[in-house]
N, C-alpha and C positions, 0 to 999 in steps of 0.2 A: 286598574290593577286589582285583581281579586286575591285576597289573602286567606288562606285556610285558617280556621280557628284551631287553636291548640292549647291544651290545659297548661296553666302556669305561664303562658306567654303574656307579656305586657306590650301595648302599642302606644306610640306617641306620634302625632301628626307633625310634620315639619312644614312650617308656613314661610312663605316668601315675605321678606321685609318690605313694608310699604303697601303691597297689594293684598297681603293676607291670603294669597292663593296656597292651596295645599300642593306642595311639590315633592313630597317624599313621606316615607314612613320609617320610624326607627322602632325596631322590635327588641325586646329584652328577653333573653333566654338564660336564666340564672345570672351569672356575673358577666355574661357577654352580651354585646349589643350588635345589631345588624341594621344597617340603613339600606333602604331600597329606593331607587329613583329610576324613572323611565324617561328616555330621551327619543326625540324623532331621529330617524336614520334614513339614508338613501334607500331607494327601492331595490337596487341591484347588489350593493355591497354593504358589509357591516361596518361598525365603528370601533370595535374593540381593538383591532390591530393598530388603528390610527390613534386611539386615545391612550393606550398604555404608555408610550414614550412620553407623552405630554404630562401624564400624572406622575410618572417617575421623575421627570425633570423638575416638576414643581416641588416634590418632596425633598429632593437633593438640594435645591436652592434654598429651602427653608431650614436646612441643617440636618435633615434626616438621611435615610438610606433606603433604597428600593431595588429589588431584583425580580426580574421576570423568570418564572419557573413553570414547569408543566404540572398541573394539578388534575384532580379528578374531573373537573369541568372544563379542561382545556388550559390555555395559558392564563396565569394569574400573577399578580404582583404581591410579593411579600415585603412589607415595609417596616421601618422603625421610625415612628413619628416623634419629632421633638416636642417637648413640653417642659413645664416647670414643676419641680417637686415642692412640697410644703416649705422646705428650708430655702427655697430660692434657686437651687441648683438645677441645671439642665437634666431632664430625665427623658428616657425614650420608652415608648409604648409600642407593642407589636400591632400590626394591622394587615389585613388581607383585602386586596381589591380583585373582585371577580367580575366578569362581563359575560352577558348572554345576548347574542345577536338574533333578533327575530325579524319578521317581515315588516319593514319600515319602522321598527322600534329597536331600542337598545336598553337592556336592563343592567344597571350598575349595582353591584352588591359590595358593601364595605363592612368588614367584620372587625370588631374591636373587642378587647378583653382576652380572657384565657383561650377562647376558641381560635383566636388569630394565630396562636403558636402551638396549639395542641390539636393534632389531627383527630384524636378520639372525641374531643368536645365539638369539633367542627362538623363531624359526620351527621348528627341529627339536624343541624342547621342547613346543611346542603340538601338533606332530604326534604326539608320545609321549602327551600327555594325552588326545588323541582316541581312543587305543587302550585306555585304562583302562576296566575293566568293574567296576561296582558291583553287588553282590548284597545287597539290603537285608534280606531275611528278612521273616517275617510277624509277629514279635513286636511288640507296641505299644511305642512310645517317644515321650516328649514332644518336641515340636519344639525344635530347637537342641541336643539332647543329642548329644555325640560318640559315634559308634558304635565299639564295640571291634572291632579287626581280629584276624584269625587269622594267626599267623606261619607261613611255609612249614615243612613237616616238616623237623626236624633243624637249623633255623637257630638257634633259641635254644640248643640244646645245643652247637652249634659255637661260638657267641658266649661261652657260659659256660666252655667249655674254653680258649678264647683268653684270657679274663680271668684264669682260674686260672693259666695258664702265665705270664702277665705278672706276676702276684702272686708266684709262686714264684721267678721270675728276680730280682725286686726284693728278695725275702727273702735269696737267695743272695748278691747283691751287698752287702746290708747286713751279712750274717754275715762275709763276707771283710773288709770294712772294720773291723768290730768286732775280728776276730782280729788285725789289724795293730795296732790301738790297744792291745790287751791285751799284745802283745809289747813295745811301746814302754813301757808302764807297768811291766812286769816288769823291763826293763832299768834304768829309772830307779830303782825301789825297790832293786834289787840294788846299784847304785852308791851309794846313800845308806846302806844298812845295812852295807856293808863298810868304811865310813869313807873312801872315796875323795873327795878334796876337789877343788873347782874353783878353789881359791884359788891365787894365784901361788906357785910353789915346790913345789906338790904336797902340802903339809902340811894336814891337816884342821884343825889348830889348834895352839896353843902347848903343849897338854898331851898331844900324841900323837894316835893314831887316835881318831876320834869314836866313842863307844859308840852302839849302836842305841837308839832311843827306847824308853822303857818303855811297856809295853802299858797301856791304861787299865784301871782296876779295874772289876769287874763292876757295882759300885753306882753308877758315874758314867761316862757316856759323854761323849766330847768334844762340845763345842757345835758345831752346824753352822755353816758359813760363810754369812753373809748374801749377798744379791745384790751383785755388783760384785767378788767374788773375794777380799775382805779379811776376816780373822778377828781378832776382838778377844780378846786373852788374858784369862783370868780372873784375879782378884786373887791376887797372890803368884806368878804364873807369870813366870819370868824372860824369857820370850819377849816381844819388842816387840809392842805392840798393833796396829801397822800393817804387820806382816809379811805380804807378799802370799802368798796361797794359790792353788793351781791351781783353776780353776772346776770345779764338779761335772760329771762326764761322765754324761749321762742313761743311757748304755748300761751303767753299772756301779753303779747305785743298789742 
């Protein structure tokens, strides 16, 4: 599928889950999006008349609405797609499904956003679609099978580098946050071990400075705190059973 370059247009490749094959392209024109996919078709008949009822049925079964109408490129489906608004209520978004039957191929065009309901905004998108070129190839394919697309040279490599850069930036941000948390933990531990008290008067207790807690023996590790941050002391431990403990920090397990 050859797509003409157009100023201001953005393109995203649609990958098949599992295989990673490129099976479509989603283009952004302002606030509207257009998805293009190519399918194998019979040699003698097209697919659009056959697919329209199936698409409409699926939309209605999902809770939306769809109507076949005559458009500038022939029959098209104008649909209201169900979704969820930020407040949780059901919301509907307009969509248009267009089909182009070619020799042994079928091009499906799905328009979302303002252009799906506004003919004036749809007009330049249709002009773009008319310039798309499909090269079917000679290999046999069963009808309705989506055809794999070939990404432009260097595009996948550039996308992989961008993804790696975003991953490294996120790791650096996480490391900086972890270092800050480590410094805070060290300060708190030093305060506790030197016997500095937070009680009024600045005394750690009636018997003078508090001694550092004894290290657990190698044969018995301290019991982990359950969810909720409270630790139940074992039998004979003078510590109160409901003494609050700091929650476990996943970065320091």
